[in-house]
C-alpha positions in Angstrom: 25.8 -67.1 80.7 22.0 -67.6 80.4 20.2 -66.4 77.3 16.9 -64.8 77.9 14.3 -64.1 75.3 11.2 -61.9 75.3 8.1 -63.6 73.9 5.4 -61.3 72.6 1.8 -62.6 73.0 0.0 -63.2 69.7 -2.9 -60.8 69.3 -6.1 -60.9 67.3 -4.6 -58.4 64.9 -1.6 -60.6 64.4 -3.8 -63.5 63.2 -5.7 -61.3 60.9 -2.5 -59.9 59.4 -1.1 -63.3 58.9 -4.2 -64.7 57.2 -4.2 -61.7 54.9 -0.5 -62.2 54.1 -1.1 -65.8 53.0 -3.9 -64.8 50.6 -1.9 -61.9 49.1 -0.2 -64.3 46.7 -3.5 -65.6 45.2 -2.8 -65.8 41.4 -6.2 -64.7 40.2 -6.6 -61.0 40.9 -10.4 -61.1 41.3 -10.3 -64.0 43.7 -7.5 -62.3 45.7 -9.6 -59.1 46.0 -12.6 -61.1 47.2 -10.7 -63.3 49.7 -8.8 -60.3 51.2 -12.0 -58.4 51.7 -13.8 -61.4 53.1 -11.1 -62.0 55.7 -11.0 -58.3 56.7 -14.7 -58.0 57.1 -15.2 -61.4 58.8 -12.4 -60.9 61.3 -13.7 -57.4 62.0 -17.2 -58.7 62.6 -15.9 -61.4 65.1 -14.0 -58.7 67.0 -16.8 -56.2 66.9 -19.3 -58.5 68.6 -16.8 -60.4 70.7 -18.0 -63.7 69.4 -18.0 -66.5 71.9 -16.8 -70.0 71.1 -20.3 -71.3 71.7 -21.8 -68.7 69.3 -19.3 -69.6 66.6 -20.1 -73.3 67.0 -23.8 -72.5 66.8 -23.1 -70.6 63.6 -21.2 -73.5 62.1 -24.1 -75.8 63.0 -26.6 -73.4 61.5 -24.7 -73.4 58.2 -24.4 -77.2 58.3 -28.1 -77.6 58.8 -28.8 -75.1 56.0 -26.7 -77.2 53.6 -28.6 -80.4 54.6 -31.9 -78.8 53.7 -30.8 -78.2 50.1 -31.8 -80.6 47.3 -33.2 -80.4 43.8 -36.5 -79.1 45.1 -35.4 -76.8 47.9 -32.5 -74.3 48.2 -32.2 -73.2 51.8 -29.0 -71.1 51.1 -31.0 -69.0 48.5 -33.7 -68.5 51.2 -31.0 -67.4 53.6 -29.4 -65.0 51.1 -32.9 -63.7 50.3 -34.0 -63.1 53.9 -30.7 -61.4 54.7 -31.2 -59.0 51.9 -28.0 -60.2 50.2 -29.8 -61.4 47.0 -31.3 -58.0 46.5 -28.0 -56.1 47.0 -26.3 -58.4 44.5 -29.2 -57.9 42.1 -28.9 -54.1 42.4 -25.2 -54.1 41.9 -25.3 -56.3 38.8 -28.4 -54.9 37.2 -28.3 -51.1 37.3 -31.0 -49.8 35.0 -31.3 -46.6 33.0 -34.3 -44.4 33.5 -37.4 -46.1 32.1 -36.1 -49.7 32.0 -38.0 -52.3 34.0 -36.4 -52.9 37.3 -35.2 -56.3 38.3 -35.8 -58.3 41.5 -34.8 -61.6 43.0 -34.8 -64.8 40.9 -35.9 -66.9 43.9 -35.4 -70.6 44.5 -38.5 -72.0 42.6 -37.8 -71.4 38.9 -37.6 -74.6 36.9 -36.5 -75.3 33.3 -38.8 -76.9 30.8 -41.9 -74.8 31.1 -44.3 -75.4 28.1 -44.4 -73.0 25.2 -47.9 -71.4 25.1 -49.8 -69.2 22.6 -51.1 -65.8 23.6 -53.8 -66.3 26.2 -52.5 -69.8 27.2 -53.5 -70.8 30.7 -50.6 -71.6 33.1 -53.1 -72.6 35.8 -55.5 -75.1 34.2 -55.6 -77.3 37.4 -56.0 -74.5 39.9 -59.7 -74.6 40.5 -59.5 -72.6 43.7 -58.1 -69.4 42.2 -59.8 -66.5 40.5 -58.9 -66.3 36.8 -56.6 -63.4 35.9 -55.3 -62.0 32.6 -51.9 -60.4 32.5 -51.2 -58.3 29.4 -49.1 -55.6 28.0 -46.2 -55.0 25.7 -42.4 -55.5 25.6 -40.7 -52.4 24.4 -37.2 -50.9 24.1 -36.1 -47.7 25.8 -37.2 -45.7 22.8 -40.8 -47.0 23.2 -40.6 -49.3 20.2 -42.4 -52.6 20.5 -40.2 -55.7 20.5 -41.6 -58.6 18.4 -40.7 -62.2 19.4 -39.6 -61.3 23.0 -39.7 -64.3 25.3 -41.5 -64.2 28.6 -40.8 -67.1 31.0 -43.7 -66.9 33.6 -44.2 -68.8 36.9 -46.0 -68.3 40.2 -47.3 -70.1 43.3 -50.8 -71.6 43.1 -53.9 -70.3 45.0 -52.7 -72.4 48.0 -49.5 -70.4 48.1 -47.3 -73.3 47.0 -45.1 -73.8 43.9 -45.3 -77.1 42.1 -41.9 -78.3 43.3 -43.1 -78.0 46.9 -45.6 -80.8 46.6 -44.6 -84.4 47.4 -45.2 -85.3 43.8 -43.6 -82.1 42.5 -42.1 -83.6 39.4 -44.9 -82.3 37.2 -44.6 -78.7 36.0 -47.6 -76.5 36.8 -48.2 -72.8 37.0 -45.5 -72.1 34.4 -45.4 -71.1 30.8 -43.2 -69.5 28.1 -44.8 -66.9 25.9 -43.7 -64.7 23.0 -44.8 -61.3 21.9 -46.6 -60.6 18.6 -45.5 -58.2 15.9 -46.7 -55.3 18.0 -44.8 -56.5 21.1 -48.0 -57.6 22.9 -48.3 -60.5 25.2 -51.2 -62.2 27.0 -51.0 -64.6 29.9 -53.9 -66.4 31.6 -53.4 -67.4 35.2 -55.1 -67.0 38.5 -54.8 -64.1 40.9 -51.7 -64.7 43.0 -51.9 -64.9 46.8 -49.4 -63.9 49.5 -47.5 -66.9 50.9 -44.9 -67.9 53.4 -41.5 -69.0 52.3 -40.5 -72.4 53.7 -39.8 -71.8 57.4 -39.5 -75.3 58.8 -35.7 -75.2 58.6 -32.8 -73.0 59.9 -33.9 -69.9 57.9 -37.4 -70.1 59.6 -35.7 -70.5 63.0 -33.6 -67.4 62.3 -36.8 -65.4 61.3 -38.6 -66.5 64.5 -35.6 -65.7 66.7 -35.4 -62.2 65.3 -39.1 -61.5 65.4 -39.6 -61.5 61.7 -42.4 -63.1 59.6 -41.9 -65.4 56.6 -44.5 -63.8 54.3 -44.1 -62.7 50.7 -46.6 -60.4 49.0 -48.6 -61.8 46.1 -46.7 -61.7 42.8 -46.1 -63.3 39.4 -42.5 -64.0 38.3 -41.2 -63.0 34.8 -37.9 -63.4 33.0 -38.2 -61.3 29.9 -35.6 -61.5 27.1 -35.1 -60.5 23.5 -32.3 -60.5 20.9 -30.0 -57.5 21.4 -31.4 -56.7 24.9 -30.4 -57.4 28.4 -32.9 -59.8 30.0 -34.7 -58.8 33.1 -35.8 -61.0 36.0 -38.6 -59.4 37.9 -42.0 -59.7 39.5 -45.3 -57.8 39.3 -47.0 -57.2 42.7 -50.6 -56.7 43.8 -51.1 -53.2 45.1 -53.6 -54.4 47.7 -51.3 -56.9 49.4 -50.7 -56.5 53.1 -47.1 -57.5 52.9 -45.8 -55.0 50.4 -44.0 -53.0 53.1 -42.5 -56.0 54.8 -41.6 -58.6 52.1 -39.4 -61.1 53.9 -36.9 -61.0 51.0 -36.9 -57.2 50.4 -37.9 -57.6 46.7 -40.7 -55.0 46.3 -40.0 -52.0 44.2 -42.5 -49.2 43.6 -42.3 -49.5 39.8 -43.4 -53.2 40.0 -46.6 -52.6 42.0 -49.7 -53.0 39.8 -53.4 -52.6 40.2 -55.3 -55.8 39.7 -58.7 -54.9 38.3 -61.7 -57.0 39.3 -64.4 -57.6 36.5 -67.9 -58.7 37.5 -69.0 -58.9 33.8 -67.5 -60.6 30.8 -65.9 -58.8 27.9 -64.8 -59.8 24.4 -61.3 -61.0 25.5 -62.6 -63.1 28.4 -65.4 -64.5 26.3 -62.9 -65.6 23.6 -60.9 -67.4 26.3 -64.0 -68.9 27.9 -63.5 -67.1 31.2 -66.6 -66.6 33.3 -66.7 -63.6 35.7 -65.6 -62.7 38.2 -62.0 -62.4 36.9 -59.1 -60.0 37.3 -56.9 -58.3 34.8 -53.6 -56.4 35.1 -51.5 -54.6 32.5 -47.8 -54.2 32.6 -45.3 -53.1 30.0 -41.7 -54.5 30.2 -39.0 -52.1 28.9 -35.7 -53.7 28.1 -32.3 -51.9 27.8 -29.8 -52.7 25.0 -27.3 -55.4 25.8 -23.9 -54.0 26.7 
């Protein structure tokens, strides 16, 4: 007597269920949570858009090229994360701020260790002859408004050509960077040049993605800060120029209203500029950083 069997076709849902089953025994609870959610969302995405084999292969090639663009001077995956808004979402989840604390924003791919320690008024842009001098000043305070003495401010920015030091062919030398500390009254003073808007590197896969989706690569003018102090949670942030044309369309979604500042133009010298040998015209901007206690 012949034995017949019924074969059920494997469905997309069967594959998803089996992949999830195999990850369910992951020993580390947090890794298990992440992998299960990743599989569910990734499989759901593939099914939602009816991804073709060609599109999946192109995606793999895109990620491969992204990796090939990464080295010690460029991080294409950070650019990808930034331009997809993922970096800002991760930042917001991990740095929820109480009312009054300085808001954080993206770290970006251009920070470098080893910036020189500078006294108040030190110039991070001594070789930038094309930029207009600018003084950035203010205080570092706690949530109660009390000044924080000895707070550390790690400062960096692009030069007046819109490039960071590491983007130059001979980018080994540090430039447009400095580390400052507040005085007994929590005050700081940084000398630099007025920042300019600039395009993120767009000669690689991230740039290709931006062009294909009708987006631009521009970031509004800003100065980077990482501000830290004993007993406080550090904040990574920018200050932005309120006259910049790209505030509403920053390609990495990093602008927050509380970080937008007015850069004041001075046509005449004053005591502070005179003491630092700054000839007019120059700009100044004031911004107070408020740190929350460390959890």
